[in-house]
C-alpha positions in Angstrom: -100.4 -10.5 9.5 -104.0 -11.8 10.1 -105.3 -12.0 7.3 -109.0 -10.2 6.8 -111.4 -12.7 5.2 -114.5 -12.2 5.9 -116.3 -12.9 2.3 -117.6 -16.3 2.5 -119.3 -16.5 -0.6 -119.3 -14.3 -4.4 -121.9 -13.8 -6.8 -122.0 -14.4 -10.0 -123.8 -11.8 -12.7 -123.7 -14.6 -14.6 -123.7 -14.7 -19.0 -126.8 -12.5 -18.9 -128.9 -9.7 -17.2 -131.7 -10.1 -19.1 -133.4 -12.7 -18.4 -135.6 -13.2 -22.1 -131.4 -13.6 -23.4 -131.0 -15.9 -19.9 -133.8 -18.3 -21.1 -132.9 -19.5 -24.3 -129.5 -19.5 -23.3 -130.5 -21.9 -20.8 -131.8 -24.0 -23.2 -128.9 -24.3 -26.0 -126.3 -24.7 -23.6 -128.3 -27.3 -21.8 -128.7 -29.1 -25.1 -125.0 -28.0 -25.8 -124.2 -29.7 -22.6 -126.1 -32.9 -22.9 -124.0 -33.3 -25.9 -120.9 -33.0 -24.5 -122.1 -35.9 -22.0 -123.5 -38.2 -24.6 -120.7 -37.4 -27.4 -118.0 -38.1 -25.1 -119.2 -40.9 -23.5 -120.2 -43.1 -26.8 -116.1 -42.3 -28.3 -114.9 -43.7 -24.2 -117.0 -46.5 -24.8 -116.4 -47.6 -28.1 -113.0 -47.6 -27.7 -112.7 -49.1 -24.1 -114.7 -51.8 -25.6 -113.3 -52.3 -29.1 -109.6 -53.3 -30.0 -109.4 -49.2 -30.6 -107.6 -49.1 -26.8 -104.9 -50.5 -28.0 -103.8 -48.2 -30.4 -101.9 -44.7 -28.8 -103.8 -42.6 -30.8 -107.3 -43.8 -29.9 -106.2 -44.7 -26.2 -104.4 -41.2 -25.9 -108.2 -39.9 -27.5 -110.9 -41.7 -25.0 -109.0 -40.1 -22.0 -109.3 -36.3 -24.3 -112.9 -37.1 -23.9 -113.1 -37.9 -20.6 -111.0 -35.4 -19.7 -113.7 -32.9 -21.7 -116.6 -34.7 -19.5 -114.7 -33.5 -16.6 -114.1 -30.2 -17.4 -117.4 -29.0 -19.1 -118.5 -30.4 -15.6 -116.9 -28.0 -13.9 -118.1 -24.9 -15.3 -121.6 -25.7 -17.3 -123.8 -27.3 -14.8 -123.8 -24.6 -12.1 -124.0 -22.2 -14.6 -127.0 -23.3 -16.8 -128.2 -23.8 -12.7 -127.6 -19.9 -11.8 -129.2 -18.7 -16.1 -132.9 -19.4 -14.0 -131.4 -18.1 -10.0 -132.1 -15.4 -9.3 -129.4 -15.6 -7.0 -126.7 -16.9 -8.8 -123.6 -18.1 -5.4 -121.1 -20.2 -4.9 -119.2 -20.2 -1.6 -115.3 -19.7 -0.7 -114.5 -22.7 -0.8 -116.4 -24.1 -4.0 -115.1 -21.1 -5.6 -111.6 -22.1 -5.4 -112.2 -25.7 -5.9 -114.0 -24.5 -9.7 -111.0 -22.7 -9.4 -108.9 -25.7 -9.5 -110.4 -28.1 -11.5 -111.1 -25.4 -14.1 -107.1 -25.0 -14.8 -106.5 -29.0 -13.6 -108.6 -30.5 -16.7 -107.7 -27.4 -19.1 -103.8 -27.8 -18.5 -104.5 -31.7 -18.3 -105.9 -31.0 -22.2 -103.5 -29.2 -23.6 -100.6 -31.7 -22.2 -103.0 -34.7 -23.5 -103.4 -33.0 -26.5 -99.3 -31.9 -27.3 -98.9 -36.2 -26.6 -101.1 -36.6 -29.2 -99.3 -34.7 -31.4 -96.3 -36.3 -30.6 -98.1 -39.7 -30.9 -98.5 -38.4 -35.1 -96.0 -37.4 -35.4 -93.9 -41.0 -34.6 -96.2 -42.3 -36.5 -95.9 -41.0 -39.6 -92.3 -39.7 -39.1 -91.0 -42.7 -38.1 -94.0 -45.7 -38.4 -91.2 -48.9 -38.3 -90.1 -47.7 -34.8 -94.2 -46.7 -33.9 -95.1 -49.6 -31.9 -91.8 -49.9 -29.8 -91.0 -46.1 -29.2 -95.4 -45.9 -28.6 -95.7 -49.1 -26.2 -97.7 -49.1 -23.7 -95.8 -48.2 -20.7 -94.4 -45.5 -22.3 -97.8 -44.6 -23.3 -99.3 -45.1 -19.1 -96.4 -42.9 -18.3 -97.1 -40.0 -20.7 -100.6 -40.7 -19.3 -99.9 -40.0 -15.8 -97.2 -37.4 -16.7 -100.2 -35.0 -18.2 -102.8 -35.6 -14.9 -99.3 -34.4 -12.8 -98.9 -31.5 -14.9 -101.9 -30.2 -14.8 -101.8 -30.5 -11.1 -99.2 -29.1 -10.4 -100.5 -26.2 -12.8 -103.5 -26.0 -11.4 -102.1 -26.1 -7.8 -100.1 -23.1 -8.3 -103.1 -21.3 -9.4 -105.1 -22.3 -6.1 -102.3 -21.4 -3.5 -101.5 -17.7 -5.4 -105.2 -16.6 -4.8 -105.9 -19.0 -1.5 -103.6 -16.7 0.7 -105.1 -13.2 -0.9 -107.2 -11.5 1.9 -111.0 -10.7 0.7 -112.4 -8.6 2.8 -115.4 -6.7 0.9 -116.6 -7.1 -2.6 -117.5 -10.5 -3.5 -119.5 -9.5 -7.5 -117.3 -11.9 -10.3 -118.1 -10.6 -13.4 -118.6 -13.8 -14.6 -120.3 -17.5 -14.9 -117.7 -19.2 -13.7 -114.9 -19.0 -10.7 -111.6 -18.3 -13.3 -108.7 -16.0 -11.9 -108.7 -12.7 -13.1 -112.0 -12.2 -12.0 -111.4 -13.2 -9.0 -108.1 -11.5 -8.6 -109.9 -8.3 -8.9 -111.6 -8.0 -5.7 -108.7 -9.0 -3.4 -108.2 -6.1 -0.5 -104.4 -6.3 -1.9 -102.2 -5.5 -4.7 -102.4 -8.5 -6.7 -99.8 -6.9 -9.2 -97.2 -9.5 -8.7 -99.8 -12.6 -8.0 -101.0 -11.7 -11.4 -97.7 -11.3 -13.4 -96.9 -15.4 -11.7 -100.1 -16.5 -12.6 -100.3 -15.0 -16.3 -96.8 -16.7 -16.5 -97.8 -19.7 -15.2 -101.0 -20.2 -17.9 -99.0 -18.4 -20.4 -96.0 -20.3 -21.0 -98.2 -23.7 -21.0 -100.5 -22.6 -23.0 -98.1 -20.4 -25.6 -95.7 -23.7 -24.8 -97.6 -26.0 -25.3 -99.2 -24.3 -28.9 -95.3 -23.6 -30.2 -95.1 -27.3 -30.0 -97.8 -28.5 -31.4 -97.0 -26.0 -34.1 -93.6 -27.2 -34.8 -94.3 -31.1 -34.5 -97.7 -30.5 -37.3 -95.0 -28.4 -39.1 -92.4 -31.6 -39.2 -95.5 -34.0 -40.0 -96.9 -31.9 -43.1 -92.7 -31.7 -44.5 -92.4 -35.5 -44.1 -95.6 -36.1 -45.6 -94.7 -35.3 -49.5 -92.6 -38.5 -48.8 -95.5 -40.4 -48.9 -97.2 -42.3 -51.4 -100.4 -40.5 -52.2 -102.9 -42.7 -50.0 -100.2 -42.2 -46.8 -100.6 -38.7 -47.8 -105.0 -38.5 -47.8 -104.8 -40.5 -44.1 -102.0 -38.8 -42.1 -103.8 -35.0 -43.9 -107.4 -36.2 -42.8 -105.8 -37.6 -39.1 -103.8 -34.0 -39.4 -106.5 -32.2 -40.5 -108.8 -33.3 -37.3 -106.0 -32.4 -34.8 -104.8 -29.5 -36.5 -108.8 -28.0 -36.0 -109.1 -29.1 -32.7 -105.5 -27.7 -31.4 -107.0 -24.6 -33.3 -110.2 -24.1 -31.3 -109.0 -24.7 -28.0 -105.4 -22.3 -27.9 -107.4 -19.2 -29.6 -109.6 -18.6 -27.2 -106.7 -19.8 -24.4 -104.3 -17.8 -25.4 -106.7 -14.5 -25.5 -107.9 -15.1 -22.3 -104.0 -15.9 -20.1 -101.5 -14.3 -22.2 -101.8 -10.9 -21.5 -101.8 -8.9 -17.5 -104.2 -9.1 -15.1 -106.9 -7.5 -16.6 -110.4 -8.3 -17.9 -112.3 -7.3 -20.6 -116.4 -7.4 -21.6 -115.8 -10.0 -23.9 -114.4 -12.6 -21.8 -117.3 -14.4 -21.0 -117.9 -15.4 -24.4 -114.1 -16.3 -25.5 -114.8 -19.0 -22.4 -118.0 -20.4 -23.6 -115.8 -21.1 -26.6 -113.6 -23.0 -24.4 -115.7 -24.8 -22.0 -118.5 -25.4 -23.7 -118.2 -25.6 -27.8 -115.0 -26.9 -27.8 -115.9 -30.5 -25.4 -118.6 -30.5 -27.7 -116.6 -30.2 -31.1 -114.1 -32.8 -30.1 -115.6 -35.8 -30.5 -117.5 -34.4 -33.8 -114.7 -33.4 -35.4 -112.6 -37.0 -34.3 -115.2 -38.9 -35.0 -116.4 -37.4 -38.3 -113.6 -37.5 -39.7 -112.2 -41.4 -38.6 -113.5 -44.2 -40.3 -112.0 -47.1 -38.1 -114.2 -44.7 -34.6 -117.0 -45.4 -37.0 -116.6 -48.4 -38.5 -115.7 -50.0 -34.2 -119.1 -47.7 -33.1 -121.0 -49.5 -36.6 -119.8 -53.1 -34.6 -120.6 -52.6 -31.1 -123.8 -51.0 -31.6 -124.3 -53.8 -33.9 -123.4 -56.5 -31.5 -125.5 -54.9 -28.9 -122.7 -54.0 -26.4 -122.8 -50.4 -26.5 -126.9 -50.9 -25.8 -125.9 -53.0 -22.5 -123.6 -50.9 -21.5 -126.0 -48.2 -21.8 -128.5 -50.4 -19.7 -126.2 -51.3 -17.0 
């Protein structure tokens, strides 16, 4: 059957219907986005230009920062521009690309956080075998696995949405194209697709969250055997990891671990994981980490960073 698809663009309702609130949001989110770009870029450059890149933990941290930049860039610039625009529209293709990008980078981020938890588990529970278990080849394979996993997840989400007919309604009560709001506009029963989409996202979010909780629980239990200094250092690192995990997975689970329904709070929750988390990641990881701070001081001191910025 030829599917009816005469919708060429979608209209966003955006974050708010009030121009005053939109102007305030424009200033606030522009500021947040600049912090996301600078903070995460600073981490990527610091790790890549210093000896930290040889350490698996920082190798993954630099990629987490890179993914954060990509992840927020899929939604934030469009949202910021739209806050001052009268016509908040996006083409059908643009909408599908945005949907793919959000799920691709979001899922990759979930997998990187999981890999980072495994890295801390090996470092704290099997310190003597750490360098043999987490050699560069294995780190590269794990990193490749996170990208492939993210790609498979998002290609399934997009494939499910692309085959649906859109024949009339085209207004999305959101500020970017996400699966649930777009499904509401399809001119057919989306119950089955909704269930598959929720199962796909939900399994990844909840599954990874459970794995993370188990791995950090094992780490915390094993810390009892360590010296006071070793315990303090491990708790500091794990504390920052756990903070990021909770901040990211709380909203994520709220959004995707439920049937195909949309709530009015969705937009605020989405702001949390598309903008607030990528902004907090560099702050949480660097401010609580002496090694990253020392590497930054060295780099700033050697002017390497200034040259990199000047290029």
